[in-house]
PASETOR-833428 format. One record per residue: residue in one letter; x, y, z of N, C-alpha, C in turn. Coordinates in steps of 0.02 Angstrom, whole numbers, padded with zeros to 5 digits, always signed. Layout:
N
aXYZXYZXYZ ...
END
This chain:
98
x-00207-03990+10719-00172-04029+10733-00120-04013+10684 x-00051-04028+10705+00008-04021+10642+00009-04107+10631 x+00049-04108+10565+00070-04138+10552+00135-04157+10562 x+00160-04226+10557+00247-04234+10561+00264-04192+10507 x+00342-04181+10487+00369-04147+10445+00366-04178+10377 x+00373-04256+10385+00381-04294+10323+00303-04271+10299 x+00243-04297+10318+00189-04299+10290+00162-04229+10289 x+00197-04173+10308+00167-04115+10313+00210-04085+10234 x+00265-04100+10215+00290-04089+10145+00261-04142+10092 x+00246-04192+10111+00201-04225+10052+00148-04197+10038 x+00113-04174+10097+00033-04131+10076+00045-04059+10055 x+00084-04041+10063+00103-03969+10032+00130-03961+09972 x+00161-04022+09944+00183-04024+09877+00130-04037+09830 x+00056-04041+09862+00008-04038+09807-00025-03970+09790 x+00001-03913+09827-00032-03876+09824-00002-03825+09780 x-00031-03792+09751-00009-03732+09701+00024-03701+09732 x+00067-03651+09712+00118-03601+09753+00089-03522+09724 x+00076-03503+09777+00034-03409+09785+00088-03381+09810 x+00093-03325+09777+00143-03250+09782+00094-03180+09784 x+00124-03132+09850+00115-03081+09816+00132-03042+09775 x+00119-03034+09732+00171-02997+09674+00213-02930+09689 x+00170-02901+09751+00213-02854+09772+00267-02844+09811 x+00280-02915+09840+00341-02923+09900+00385-02927+09851 x+00449-02920+09889+00524-02902+09862+00559-02958+09887 x+00524-03024+09932+00576-03084+09931+00590-03103+09874 x+00637-03151+09869+00692-03188+09816+00634-03235+09791 x+00607-03258+09823+00554-03317+09808+00497-03272+09758 x+00478-03238+09800+00424-03191+09749+00448-03177+09699 x+00521-03132+09674+00538-03098+09612+00554-03171+09574 x+00578-03210+09577+00579-03277+09549+00521-03295+09522 x+00468-03300+09532+00408-03311+09512+00384-03261+09485 x+00375-03210+09491+00359-03140+09433+00398-03133+09376 x+00467-03164+09387+00503-03163+09333+00477-03232+09286 x+00457-03286+09323+00418-03339+09287+00351-03312+09239 x+00327-03280+09279+00274-03271+09246+00271-03215+09204 x+00326-03183+09211+00321-03123+09148+00336-03169+09079 x+00408-03222+09096+00433-03277+09036+00372-03335+09013 x+00329-03345+09056+00297-03412+09056+00233-03399+09084 x+00201-03337+09046+00141-03323+09086+00081-03368+09098 x+00092-03425+09025+00036-03482+09013+00018-03522+09071 x+00088-03499+09132+00080-03563+09194+00062-03530+09247 x+00046-03474+09246+00024-03432+09298-00048-03392+09280 x-00071-03378+09341-00151-03337+09355-00126-03275+09388 x-00163-03233+09374-00162-03163+09412-00210-03156+09434 x-00249-03147+09500-00289-03154+09526-00311-03087+09571 x-00345-03036+09575-00355-03000+09635-00399-03014+09688 x-00372-02971+09723-00409-02997+09804-00455-02960+09831 x-00505-02986+09788-00560-02939+09795-00620-03011+09808 x-00674-02980+09851-00731-03034+09843-00764-03044+09773 x-00761-03106+09752-00794-03133+09695-00741-03129+09667 x-00683-03122+09681-00621-03142+09629-00608-03070+09566 x-00663-03041+09555-00660-02991+09514-00616-03011+09441 x-00598-03003+09407-00557-03016+09341-00513-03053+09336 x-00491-03106+09333-00430-03149+09316-00393-03120+09270 x-00333-03141+09267-00278-03121+09211-00234-03188+09185 x-00249-03193+09124-00202-03255+09098-00158-03240+09046 x-00115-03282+09036-00049-03283+08957-00052-03206+08960 x-00047-03197+08913-00018-03129+08860-00025-03069+08924 x-00088-03078+08969-00115-03012+09006-00072-02998+09069 x-00046-03059+09093-00005-03055+09160+00050-03020+09164 x+00102-03006+09087+00141-02975+09094+00132-02900+09101 x+00064-02880+09053+00057-02826+09045+00033-02797+09130 x-00017-02817+09144-00026-02816+09195+00014-02802+09262 x+00076-02853+09267+00135-02826+09303+00178-02789+09291 x+00175-02752+09236+00220-02712+09219+00183-02636+09208 x+00117-02639+09215+00089-02585+09210+00058-02569+09294 x+00081-02590+09330+00057-02575+09406+00115-02569+09462 x+00083-02518+09498+00126-02494+09547+00144-02552+09584 x+00191-02550+09622+00216-02608+09682+00142-02607+09729 x+00112-02544+09754+00084-02535+09793+00011-02570+09763 x+00002-02556+09712-00057-02585+09652-00059-02666+09646 x-00009-02696+09643+00015-02747+09629-00015-02791+09696 x-00001-02747+09775-00012-02785+09822-00103-02818+09836 x-00140-02791+09778-00204-02789+09759-00206-02862+09731 x-00159-02903+09724-00164-02965+09670-00124-03013+09708 x-00138-03078+09681-00099-03145+09722-00078-03166+09638 x-00049-03183+09626+00008-03239+09588-00003-03303+09603 x-00032-03335+09570-00040-03402+09580-00016-03458+09510 x+00002-03523+09538+00039-03561+09486-00045-03594+09451 x-00032-03601+09395-00099-03610+09361-00109-03669+09366 x-00159-03709+09384-00177-03780+09385-00210-03812+09319 x-00191-03865+09288-00221-03877+09228-00234-03976+09246 x-00291-03989+09261-00315-04051+09278-00305-04091+09226 x-00299-04153+09227-00303-04194+09172-00371-04205+09138 x-00379-04208+09078-00460-04209+09059-00474-04291+09079 x-00525-04305+09082-00562-04358+09113-00626-04386+09066 x-00629-04433+09016-00686-04441+08972-00733-04477+09022 x-00797-04438+09009-00857-04445+09044-00923-04460+08986 x-00977-04487+09021-01029-04505+08977-01095-04476+09034 x-01144-04458+08996-01193-04434+09020-01253-04482+09008 x-01291-04499+09054-01366-04541+09040-01408-04474+09035 x-01438-04481+08969-01516-04432+08942-01554-04449+08913 x-01598-04459+08965-01670-04482+08937-01655-04574+08902 x-01631-04604+08940-01610-04670+08925-01569-04665+08883 x-01526-04624+08860-01472-04636+08808-01412-04609+08848 x-01352-04636+08830-01291-04629+08843-01257-04589+08788 x-01236-04528+08808-01203-04466+08764-01150-04465+08805 x-01089-04469+08751-01012-04460+08752-00986-04396+08764 
END
Protein backbone atom coordinates (compact mmCIF):
# COMPACT_ATOMS: atom_id res chain seq x y z
CA UNK A 1 0.00 0.00 0.00
CA UNK A 2 1.26 3.46 -0.83
CA UNK A 3 1.40 6.35 1.58
CA UNK A 4 0.21 9.85 0.77
CA UNK A 5 3.09 11.96 -0.54
CA UNK A 6 3.59 13.98 2.68
CA UNK A 7 3.70 10.81 4.81
CA UNK A 8 6.02 9.06 2.36
CA UNK A 9 8.39 12.06 2.51
CA UNK A 10 8.33 12.00 6.33
CA UNK A 11 9.13 8.27 6.41
CA UNK A 12 11.86 8.45 3.75
CA UNK A 13 13.55 11.33 5.58
CA UNK A 14 14.48 8.81 8.30
CA UNK A 15 16.35 6.52 5.87
CA UNK A 16 20.09 6.70 5.27
CA UNK A 17 21.00 7.52 1.70
CA UNK A 18 22.53 4.82 -0.48
CA UNK A 19 24.31 5.20 -3.82
CA UNK A 20 25.83 3.02 -6.51
CA UNK A 21 29.31 4.61 -6.70
CA UNK A 22 29.67 3.53 -10.33
CA UNK A 23 26.68 5.64 -11.38
CA UNK A 24 27.29 8.86 -13.28
CA UNK A 25 24.17 10.63 -11.97
CA UNK A 26 24.66 14.09 -10.53
CA UNK A 27 23.35 12.99 -7.12
CA UNK A 28 25.79 10.07 -7.00
CA UNK A 29 28.76 12.15 -8.15
CA UNK A 30 28.00 14.61 -5.33
CA UNK A 31 27.77 11.76 -2.78
CA UNK A 32 31.09 10.27 -3.97
CA UNK A 33 32.78 13.66 -3.65
CA UNK A 34 31.29 14.06 -0.16
CA UNK A 35 32.64 10.61 0.76
CA UNK A 36 36.09 11.62 -0.47
CA UNK A 37 36.10 14.89 1.48
CA UNK A 38 34.29 13.63 4.63
CA UNK A 39 34.84 9.85 4.67
CA UNK A 40 33.87 9.55 8.34
CA UNK A 41 30.26 10.22 7.34
CA UNK A 42 30.09 7.25 4.96
CA UNK A 43 30.43 3.46 4.70
CA UNK A 44 31.43 1.59 1.55
CA UNK A 45 29.92 -1.90 1.52
CA UNK A 46 30.47 -4.70 -1.00
CA UNK A 47 27.28 -6.15 -2.48
CA UNK A 48 28.04 -9.75 -1.57
CA UNK A 49 26.37 -12.33 0.63
CA UNK A 50 27.53 -11.72 4.20
CA UNK A 51 28.57 -8.16 3.29
CA UNK A 52 32.29 -8.91 2.90
CA UNK A 53 34.71 -6.26 4.15
CA UNK A 54 33.21 -2.88 5.03
CA UNK A 55 35.32 0.22 4.37
CA UNK A 56 35.30 3.19 6.74
CA UNK A 57 37.05 6.52 7.18
CA UNK A 58 40.34 6.99 5.28
CA UNK A 59 39.87 3.66 3.45
CA UNK A 60 36.91 5.04 1.50
CA UNK A 61 38.80 7.54 -0.69
CA UNK A 62 41.53 4.94 -1.26
CA UNK A 63 39.00 2.37 -2.51
CA UNK A 64 37.06 4.91 -4.59
CA UNK A 65 40.26 6.10 -6.26
CA UNK A 66 41.78 2.65 -6.86
CA UNK A 67 38.82 0.91 -8.55
CA UNK A 68 37.45 1.16 -12.07
CA UNK A 69 33.82 2.18 -12.66
CA UNK A 70 33.05 -1.48 -13.34
CA UNK A 71 34.65 -2.55 -10.05
CA UNK A 72 32.83 0.20 -8.13
CA UNK A 73 29.52 -1.35 -9.27
CA UNK A 74 30.28 -4.10 -6.75
CA UNK A 75 29.80 -1.62 -3.86
CA UNK A 76 27.12 0.48 -2.20
CA UNK A 77 28.05 3.85 -0.71
CA UNK A 78 25.90 4.52 2.34
CA UNK A 79 25.50 7.35 4.80
CA UNK A 80 26.98 6.25 8.10
CA UNK A 81 24.46 5.85 10.89
CA UNK A 82 25.67 6.96 14.30
CA UNK A 83 22.97 6.10 16.83
CA UNK A 84 22.99 7.99 20.12
CA UNK A 85 24.58 6.30 23.10
CA UNK A 86 22.00 5.15 25.61
CA UNK A 87 22.99 4.48 29.22
CA UNK A 88 21.92 1.07 30.43
CA UNK A 89 22.25 -1.24 33.39
CA UNK A 90 22.52 -5.02 33.56
CA UNK A 91 21.23 -7.19 36.36
CA UNK A 92 23.86 -9.91 36.87
CA UNK A 93 23.55 -12.41 39.74
CA UNK A 94 21.36 -10.04 41.69
CA UNK A 95 23.72 -7.06 41.25
CA UNK A 96 23.14 -4.06 39.03
CA UNK A 97 26.11 -3.43 36.75
CA UNK A 98 26.38 -0.08 35.01
